[in-house]
C-alpha positions in Angstrom: -39.3 56.2 158.9 -37.6 57.4 155.6 -34.2 56.3 156.9 -35.2 52.7 156.4 -35.0 53.3 152.7 -31.2 54.4 153.2 -30.7 51.2 155.0 -32.3 49.2 152.1 -29.8 51.0 149.7 -26.8 50.3 151.8 -27.9 46.8 152.0 -28.4 46.4 148.2 -32.0 45.2 148.7 -34.8 46.1 146.5 -36.9 48.0 149.1 -40.3 49.3 148.3 -41.5 52.8 147.7 -44.3 53.2 150.2 -46.9 55.6 149.1 -50.7 56.9 149.2 -54.6 56.0 150.3 -56.0 55.9 153.6 -54.5 58.8 155.0 -55.0 59.0 158.7 -58.1 56.8 158.6 -58.2 53.8 160.3 -57.1 50.5 158.2 -59.6 47.8 158.6 -58.6 44.3 157.9 -59.3 40.8 158.5 -57.0 38.1 159.8 -57.3 34.4 160.5 -54.7 31.3 160.7 -55.2 28.3 158.3 -55.0 24.6 159.7 -51.4 24.4 158.1 -50.2 27.6 160.1 -50.4 30.1 157.3 -51.4 33.4 158.8 -53.6 35.4 156.5 -54.5 39.2 156.5 -56.7 40.8 154.1 -57.3 44.5 153.7 -60.2 45.6 151.4 -59.8 49.0 149.6 -61.8 49.8 146.4 -60.2 53.1 145.8 -58.2 52.0 142.9 -58.6 48.6 140.8 -55.3 47.4 142.2 -54.3 44.7 144.4 -51.0 43.8 146.2 -50.3 40.4 147.1 -47.3 39.7 149.4 -45.9 36.9 151.3 -43.4 37.3 154.1 -41.3 34.4 155.5 -40.0 34.7 158.9 -36.3 33.9 157.7 -33.4 36.2 157.3 -29.7 36.0 157.6 -29.7 35.9 161.4 -31.3 32.2 160.8 -28.3 31.0 158.7 -25.6 28.5 159.6 -22.4 30.7 160.3 -20.7 28.6 157.7 -23.5 29.2 155.1 -24.3 32.8 155.3 -26.0 34.5 152.4 -28.5 31.6 152.3 -31.5 33.8 152.8 -30.6 36.3 150.3 -29.7 33.5 147.9 -33.2 32.1 148.2 -34.7 35.3 147.4 -33.1 34.9 143.8 -33.5 31.2 143.6 -37.2 31.2 144.1 -37.7 33.1 140.9 -36.3 30.2 139.0 -39.7 28.6 138.6 -41.7 25.6 140.0 -43.2 22.2 139.1 -45.8 24.1 137.1 -44.2 27.5 136.1 -41.3 27.2 133.6 -38.1 28.5 134.2 -37.8 32.3 133.9 -41.5 32.9 133.5 -42.3 34.3 136.9 -41.5 37.9 135.8 -43.2 37.1 132.4 -46.4 35.9 133.8 -46.8 39.3 135.9 -45.6 41.6 133.6 -48.1 40.2 130.8 -50.8 40.6 133.3 -49.9 44.6 133.7 -48.3 44.1 137.0 -45.0 44.1 138.7 -43.0 42.0 141.2 -40.2 41.8 143.4 -38.5 40.5 146.8 -36.0 41.7 149.3 -34.2 40.2 152.1 -33.0 41.6 155.6 -31.5 40.1 158.6 -34.8 39.2 159.9 -37.0 38.1 157.2 -37.7 37.5 153.3 -40.6 39.5 151.5 -42.0 38.6 148.1 -44.8 40.7 146.5 -46.8 41.3 143.3 -48.8 44.5 142.5 -51.2 44.1 139.7 -54.7 44.7 138.4 -57.4 43.3 140.9 -58.9 41.1 138.2 -55.5 39.1 138.2 -55.6 38.2 141.9 -55.9 34.6 141.3 -52.7 34.6 139.1 -50.7 36.0 142.0 -52.0 33.7 144.5 -51.2 30.8 142.2 -47.9 31.8 141.8 -47.0 32.5 145.3 -48.5 29.1 146.2 -46.3 27.5 143.6 -43.2 29.3 145.3 -44.1 28.0 148.8 -45.0 24.4 147.7 -43.3 23.4 144.5 -40.3 25.5 144.0 -37.7 24.3 141.5 -34.5 23.8 143.2 -32.2 22.0 140.8 -28.6 22.3 139.7 -29.4 24.5 136.8 -31.2 27.1 138.9 -28.5 26.9 141.8 -25.7 27.5 139.3 -27.5 30.5 137.5 -28.4 32.2 140.8 -24.6 31.6 142.1 -23.5 33.6 139.3 -26.2 36.3 139.6 -25.6 36.9 143.5 -21.8 37.1 142.8 -22.4 39.6 140.3 -24.8 41.7 142.5 -22.1 41.5 145.4 -19.5 43.0 142.9 -21.8 45.7 141.7 -23.5 46.7 144.9 -20.8 46.1 147.5 -17.3 45.6 146.0 -17.6 48.2 143.2 -19.8 50.9 144.9 -18.3 53.7 147.1 -18.9 52.8 150.7 -20.5 49.6 149.7 -18.8 47.7 152.5 -20.2 50.0 155.2 -23.0 47.8 156.5 -20.7 44.7 156.4 -18.0 46.6 158.3 -20.6 47.9 161.0 -22.0 44.5 161.8 -18.6 42.6 161.6 -17.3 44.7 164.4 -20.4 45.7 166.3 -21.6 42.2 167.1 -19.5 39.3 168.5 -22.1 36.7 169.2 -25.5 37.4 167.7 -25.9 36.6 164.2 -26.5 40.0 163.1 -22.7 40.0 162.8 -23.0 39.3 159.1 -25.2 41.2 156.5 -27.7 39.2 154.2 -25.2 39.2 151.2 -23.0 36.8 153.2 -19.9 35.0 151.8 -19.9 33.7 148.2 -17.6 31.1 149.1 -20.2 29.6 151.3 -22.9 29.6 148.6 -20.1 28.0 146.1 -19.4 25.3 148.8 -23.2 24.3 149.4 -24.7 21.3 148.1 -28.0 20.8 146.4 -29.3 18.9 149.4 -28.4 21.8 151.8 -30.6 24.1 149.6 -33.4 21.7 149.6 -33.1 21.4 153.6 -33.3 25.3 153.9 -36.4 25.3 151.6 -38.1 22.6 153.6 -37.3 24.3 156.9 -38.1 27.9 156.3 -40.4 28.1 153.3 -43.5 26.4 155.0 -46.9 28.0 155.6 -46.5 28.0 159.5 -43.5 30.3 158.9 -45.2 32.7 156.7 -47.8 35.3 156.5 -49.9 36.2 153.4 -51.0 39.7 153.1 -53.5 40.9 150.3 -54.4 44.6 150.3 -56.5 46.4 147.7 -59.6 45.8 145.4 -60.7 42.5 146.8 -63.8 41.0 148.3 -62.9 39.2 151.7 -65.2 36.1 151.1 -64.1 35.5 147.5 -60.3 36.0 148.3 -60.8 33.5 151.3 -62.1 30.9 148.9 -59.2 31.5 146.6 -56.7 31.2 149.4 -58.4 27.9 150.5 -58.0 26.7 147.0 -54.5 27.3 146.5 -53.1 27.2 150.0 -55.4 24.9 151.8 -53.6 21.8 150.8 -50.2 22.7 151.2 -48.8 20.9 154.2 -47.5 22.3 157.5 -43.7 22.2 157.8 -42.6 19.3 160.3 -38.9 20.5 161.0 -38.1 22.8 163.9 -37.6 26.1 162.7 -34.1 27.3 164.0 -34.3 30.7 165.9 -31.2 32.3 167.3 -30.9 31.7 171.2 -27.8 33.7 171.9 -28.0 37.4 173.1 -25.5 39.9 172.2 -23.5 40.8 175.5 -23.5 44.5 176.4 -20.7 46.3 175.0 -18.3 47.8 177.6 -15.6 49.7 175.7 -15.5 51.7 172.6 -14.3 49.9 169.6 -12.3 51.7 166.9 -11.7 50.4 163.3 -9.8 51.5 160.1 -11.2 50.1 157.1 -9.6 51.0 153.6 -11.6 51.0 150.2 -11.8 52.5 147.0 -13.2 55.8 148.0 -12.0 59.4 147.3 -13.2 60.8 150.6 -12.8 59.5 154.2 -16.0 58.7 156.1 -16.8 58.5 159.8 -19.3 56.1 161.0 -20.5 55.9 164.8 -22.4 52.9 165.7 -24.3 52.6 169.0 -26.3 49.4 170.3 -29.9 50.3 170.6 -33.2 48.5 171.8 -35.2 46.2 169.4 -38.0 47.6 167.4 -41.2 48.2 169.1 -39.9 48.9 172.6 -40.5 52.4 174.2 -36.6 53.4 174.1 -36.6 52.6 170.3 -39.1 55.2 169.6 -37.1 57.6 171.7 -33.8 56.7 169.8 -35.6 57.0 166.6 -36.7 60.6 167.1 -33.3 61.2 168.3 -31.7 60.2 165.0 -34.3 62.1 163.0 -33.4 65.2 165.0 -29.7 64.8 164.1 -30.3 64.3 160.3 -33.9 64.4 158.8 -34.2 67.3 156.7 -32.1 70.6 155.9 -33.0 72.1 159.5 -31.5 68.9 161.1 -28.6 69.6 163.4 -25.9 67.7 161.5 -27.0 69.5 158.3 -27.1 72.8 159.9 -23.8 72.6 161.9 -21.6 70.0 160.4 -22.3 70.3 156.6 -23.2 74.1 156.3 -22.0 76.0 159.1 -18.6 74.1 159.7 -18.6 72.6 156.2 -16.7 69.6 157.7 -18.9 67.1 155.9 -20.4 67.0 152.3 -23.1 64.6 153.8 -24.0 63.6 157.2 -26.9 61.1 158.3 -28.3 59.3 161.2 -30.7 56.5 161.0 -31.8 53.4 163.0 -31.3 50.0 161.8 -34.8 48.9 163.2 -34.3 45.1 164.1 -36.5 42.5 165.3 -33.7 42.1 168.1 -31.4 44.9 169.5 -30.1 46.8 166.3 -27.9 49.6 165.8 -28.3 53.5 165.5 -25.8 54.6 162.7 -24.3 58.1 162.3 -22.4 58.5 158.9 -20.4 61.6 157.8 -18.5 62.0 154.5 -15.7 64.3 155.0 -15.1 67.4 153.1 -11.9 67.9 151.2 -9.1 68.3 153.4 -10.9 67.5 156.6 -9.2 64.8 158.6 -11.5 62.0 160.0 -10.8 63.0 163.6 -12.1 66.5 163.0 -15.4 65.2 161.5 -15.7 62.7 164.5 -15.5 65.5 167.1 -17.9 67.7 165.1 -20.5 64.6 165.3 -19.9 63.8 168.8 -20.3 67.5 169.8 -23.7 67.5 168.3 -24.6 64.4 170.2 -23.2 65.9 173.4 -25.4 69.0 173.0 -28.6 66.7 173.2 -27.2 64.8 176.0 -26.4 68.1 177.9 -29.2 70.7 177.1 -31.8 68.3 175.4 -34.0 69.9 172.5 -36.2 72.8 172.1 -40.1 72.9 172.0 -39.9 74.0 168.3 -37.8 70.7 167.6 -40.0 68.6 169.6 -43.1 69.8 167.6 -41.1 69.3 164.3 -40.3 65.8 165.3 -43.8 65.0 166.2 -45.1 66.2 162.8 -42.4 64.5 160.8 -43.2 61.3 162.7 -47.0 61.5 161.9 -46.2 62.4 158.2 -43.8 59.4 157.7 -46.2 57.2 159.3 -49.3 58.2 157.0 -47.0 58.2 154.0 -46.1 54.6 154.7 -49.6 53.6 154.6 -50.7 55.5 151.3 -50.4 52.6 148.8 -51.7 49.1 148.9 -48.2 47.6 148.8 -47.2 49.8 151.7 -50.2 48.6 153.7 -49.4 45.2 152.8 -45.7 45.5 153.8 -46.5 47.0 157.1 -49.2 44.6 158.2 -46.7 41.8 157.3 -44.0 43.4 159.3 -46.3 44.3 162.4 -47.4 40.6 162.6 -44.1 39.1 161.9 -42.0 40.9 164.3 -44.5 42.0 167.3 -47.5 39.5 166.4 -49.8 42.5 166.3 -50.9 43.7 162.8 -53.2 46.4 164.2 -50.0 48.4 165.1 -50.6 49.9 161.6 -53.2 51.8 163.5 -51.6 52.4 166.8 -47.9 52.7 166.4 -48.0 56.4 166.0 -49.1 56.7 169.5 -45.8 55.2 170.7 -44.1 58.2 169.1 -46.4 60.6 170.5 -45.6 59.2 174.1 -42.1 60.2 173.6 -41.1 63.3 175.6 -38.4 65.7 175.4 -37.0 64.2 178.4 -37.2 60.8 177.0 -35.0 62.0 174.1 -32.4 63.4 176.4 -32.1 60.5 178.6 -32.0 58.3 175.6 -29.0 60.0 174.3 -27.2 59.8 177.8 -28.2 56.1 178.0 -27.4 54.7 174.6 -25.1 57.2 172.9 -22.1 56.6 175.3 -18.4 56.1 174.6 -18.5 52.5 176.0 -21.4 51.5 173.6 -19.8 53.0 170.7 -18.1 51.7 167.5 -16.1 54.0 165.5 -15.1 53.3 162.0 -12.8 55.3 159.8 -13.6 54.4 156.3 -10.5 55.6 154.5 -9.1 55.7 150.9 -6.8 52.7 149.9 -4.3 55.6 149.1 -3.8 56.0 152.8 -3.2 52.4 153.8 0.4 52.3 153.4 0.8 55.7 155.0 -0.7 54.2 158.3 1.8 51.3 158.3 3.7 51.2 161.6 1.4 53.6 163.4 -0.4 52.7 166.4 -3.1 50.1 165.3 -6.8 50.5 166.1 -8.5 48.8 169.2 -10.4 46.6 166.9 -9.8 44.9 163.5 -11.9 44.5 160.4 -11.6 40.9 160.7 -14.7 39.0 161.8 -15.1 38.0 165.5 -14.5 34.2 166.3 -17.5 32.3 165.0 -19.4 29.9 167.4 -19.9 26.3 166.4 -22.1 25.8 163.3 -25.4 24.5 163.8 -26.1 20.8 163.2 -27.8 19.9 159.8 
């Protein structure tokens, strides 16, 4: 869904613009697993002389040591430093010289690298990604360089951006046990404290073929591409270390949490967060359509009622953070001048209550289904969109063919399902309320009743043994 792009913006990640090609036609692909554990998916499409080469590693911020948060995102930067056979700083130069582009992004669940370039440069991209996987340059110079880069990114995208701490505040307070309680940017002091050997151990643990999926989409010939993949990846050894996965489960929230957070903003914002099922479950799709009802498009309920009619907000949005494990549905409103946060909160909750009591109309339901179909098709219209989705479906759900069938999960959602999901998940007991307030109001609130939750992170469990 399009709200995922908003999530990416909030996280400060370089998310992809997913675009155009197969329309609603079935997307055919070939997939297999190499002896070293690398899963390969090949999608042949000769409509343009372009190819997208991508590697998704099943490592995100949730796989980090609580005392070393930010490692996954740090590696997204570090692994552009070079390799044993690629000079420092030449990753980007090589691809751009070949007429292509490249980038990477990190979430709580995975790290994703990609190149899009003319199809006659396929071998270049395969070689470069194999170098990243097998021979990355991890040394003091690279680590110190990227420490500075990541700190600067945090300043620009989080510390000095209006509402830049929003995602951090939500996850710090919404989760108490599960390692979604920090965002991918992590804590810069942990990156400063980490030793070179710790970075090497992280690389050897997670950047192995048996923790990755290689997806190539575009103007390729399958047999020729298989031969190239075997040439560059066949002799990369399988990882031998156990790959750490979270074993804890976030306990059910049983009471509303309320937080006041002060930052350099001009207008207050109100955030409502609700725990929701994980990506791919039936109720996830019901909640996805529900948040879409509230805020997708000018005819959405939040826009029509809260922004246009009541004029209580200059902007209102609702979106799901679709995670591999149970994530969050987020409602965000930025208050209009002179509107108190409590007034905006009430207006947002009133719209939710309407759905819980009376459900949705036939016209709204038809619109939601049309939007879902349009979004689904749009995501698969460029080779990089296809590559991204094939990698995501395989990594999180073990089924790349969801690229052809996931739309059916939206079509199965009924009006009654949407109303039931609103009543089941959008409850007071399951709710986090954040008032994101101007710093100028902090002193005014001194001495008043404190919120029922603080902006400090919950107590951390013992760090994983290294």
